[in-house]
C-alpha positions in Angstrom: -15.5 61.5 -38.6 -15.3 61.0 -34.9 -14.4 57.3 -35.4 -11.6 58.3 -37.7 -10.2 60.8 -35.2 -10.4 58.1 -32.4 -8.6 55.6 -34.6 -5.8 58.1 -35.5 -5.4 59.1 -31.8 -5.2 55.5 -30.8 -2.6 54.8 -33.5 -0.5 57.8 -32.4 -0.5 56.5 -28.8 0.7 53.1 -30.0 3.8 54.5 -31.8 5.9 55.1 -28.6 4.9 51.7 -27.2 5.9 49.9 -30.4 9.2 51.8 -30.7 10.5 50.7 -27.3 12.9 47.8 -27.0 11.3 45.1 -24.7 14.5 43.0 -24.2 15.1 44.4 -20.6 12.1 42.6 -19.2 12.7 39.3 -17.3 9.9 36.8 -17.2 9.3 34.9 -13.9 11.1 31.6 -13.6 9.8 28.3 -12.4 10.7 27.7 -8.8 13.8 25.6 -8.2 12.2 22.9 -6.0 11.0 19.3 -6.4 7.7 18.7 -8.1 4.8 17.8 -5.8 3.9 14.1 -6.0 0.5 13.1 -4.5 1.6 9.6 -3.3 -1.8 8.6 -1.8 -3.4 8.8 -5.2 -0.8 6.8 -7.1 -1.7 3.2 -8.2 1.8 2.0 -8.3 4.9 2.1 -6.1 6.3 0.8 -2.9 4.0 -0.1 0.0 4.4 -1.4 3.5 2.2 -3.1 6.0 2.3 -3.9 9.8 -0.2 -6.5 11.1 -1.0 -8.3 14.3 -2.8 -11.7 14.3 -4.2 -13.3 17.5 -5.3 -16.8 16.7 -6.7 -20.0 18.2 -4.8 -23.2 17.3 -6.7 -26.5 16.7 -5.8 -30.1 15.9 -2.2 -30.8 17.0 -1.6 -27.1 17.9 -4.3 -26.3 20.4 -3.9 -23.1 22.3 -3.3 -19.4 21.8 -1.2 -18.1 18.9 0.1 -14.5 18.4 1.9 -13.2 15.3 3.2 -9.8 14.2 3.8 -9.2 10.5 6.0 -6.7 8.8 5.7 -6.6 5.0 7.4 -4.5 2.3 6.5 -4.8 -1.3 5.5 -3.2 -4.6 2.0 -2.2 -5.7 1.4 -2.9 -9.4 -2.1 -1.5 -9.3 -5.2 -1.4 -7.2 -6.0 -5.1 -7.6 -2.5 -6.7 -7.1 0.5 -6.1 -4.9 3.3 -8.4 -3.8 6.0 -8.3 -1.2 8.2 -10.1 1.3 7.2 -10.5 4.9 8.5 -11.7 8.2 6.2 -12.8 11.0 7.7 -13.5 14.5 5.1 -15.9 16.0 4.5 -17.6 19.3 2.2 -20.5 20.0 1.8 -22.7 23.1 2.8 -26.0 21.5 6.0 -25.2 19.4 7.0 -21.9 21.1 8.6 -19.3 19.0 8.6 -19.4 15.2 9.8 -17.1 12.4 8.0 -17.5 9.1 9.6 -15.6 6.1 7.2 -15.5 3.2 6.0 -14.0 -0.1 2.9 -11.9 0.3 0.4 -11.6 -2.5 -2.7 -9.4 -2.0 -5.2 -7.1 -3.7 -8.7 -5.6 -3.7 -11.6 -7.7 -4.8 -13.5 -4.5 -6.1 -12.3 -1.0 -6.9 -11.6 1.3 -4.0 -11.6 4.5 -6.2 -14.9 5.8 -4.8 -15.4 3.7 -1.6 -14.0 4.0 1.9 -14.2 0.2 2.5 -13.6 -2.7 0.1 -13.1 -6.5 0.5 -9.6 -7.8 -0.1 -7.7 -11.1 -0.4 -4.3 -12.1 0.8 -2.1 -15.2 0.5 1.2 -15.7 2.3 3.5 -18.6 1.4 7.0 -19.3 2.8 9.2 -21.1 5.2 8.9 -21.1 9.0 12.4 -21.1 10.7 12.8 -22.6 14.1 9.8 -24.9 13.3 11.4 -26.0 10.0 8.3 -26.2 7.9 6.2 -24.8 5.1 4.1 -21.7 6.0 0.8 -20.9 4.3 -1.8 -18.3 5.4 -4.7 -17.1 3.2 -6.8 -14.2 4.4 -10.1 -12.5 3.3 -11.2 -9.3 4.9 -12.0 -5.6 4.5 -9.7 -2.6 3.7 -10.9 0.6 5.3 -9.6 4.1 4.4 -7.9 5.7 1.4 -6.3 3.6 -1.4 -2.8 4.0 0.0 -3.3 4.5 3.7 -5.8 2.1 5.2 -6.6 -0.2 8.0 -7.1 -3.9 7.3 -9.2 -6.4 9.2 -9.5 -10.0 8.0 -10.2 -13.6 8.9 -7.1 -15.7 8.4 -6.2 -19.4 8.4 -2.6 -20.3 9.3 -1.2 -23.7 8.2 2.3 -24.8 9.1 3.7 -28.2 8.1 6.8 -29.2 10.1 9.0 -31.2 7.8 11.2 -32.8 10.5 8.6 -33.5 13.1 6.0 -34.6 10.5 3.3 -32.6 12.2 0.8 -30.1 10.9 -0.1 -27.0 12.9 -3.2 -25.0 12.1 -4.9 -21.9 13.5 -7.7 -19.5 12.7 -7.3 -15.9 13.6 -8.2 -12.2 13.2 -5.7 -10.2 11.2 -5.6 -6.5 12.1 -3.2 -4.1 10.5 -2.3 -0.9 8.7 -1.0 -0.4 5.1 0.8 2.6 3.8 
């Protein structure tokens, strides 16, 4: 009997609530701003790099070399990215050079759960002012997050001057930052 009275009392209390018109209530709206994008965690998109390469020339180009690279490109995934680079360079034999090249690079192993991974890099293009083919492979380590990291690598620089018929070579340490 007590249960029946409780159910009836509850039912009587619900009648006014059900009889009201609920159209006057306004639900909260989604904020009118851009969605948050976590760029450091994305596997694809634009990327940029700034690098400095001190090197030692050998063979026909003995002496000190210095190059500064600026690269802009597209990241297709963790293991491959490509871009275009420009590398103002100075060496003691031929003076100032300006290689413009295609840059291909990527990780050798996944960086998903690691702070440092090995990477590869190949630059191929044309060196203006020295008028020759420019080629520079690199192997090194990428240290940091997947999209913001420091790079350190051992690089070989080969430049074949078409008009002079000479080959210039150097080995250097490539240091830079990718973002």
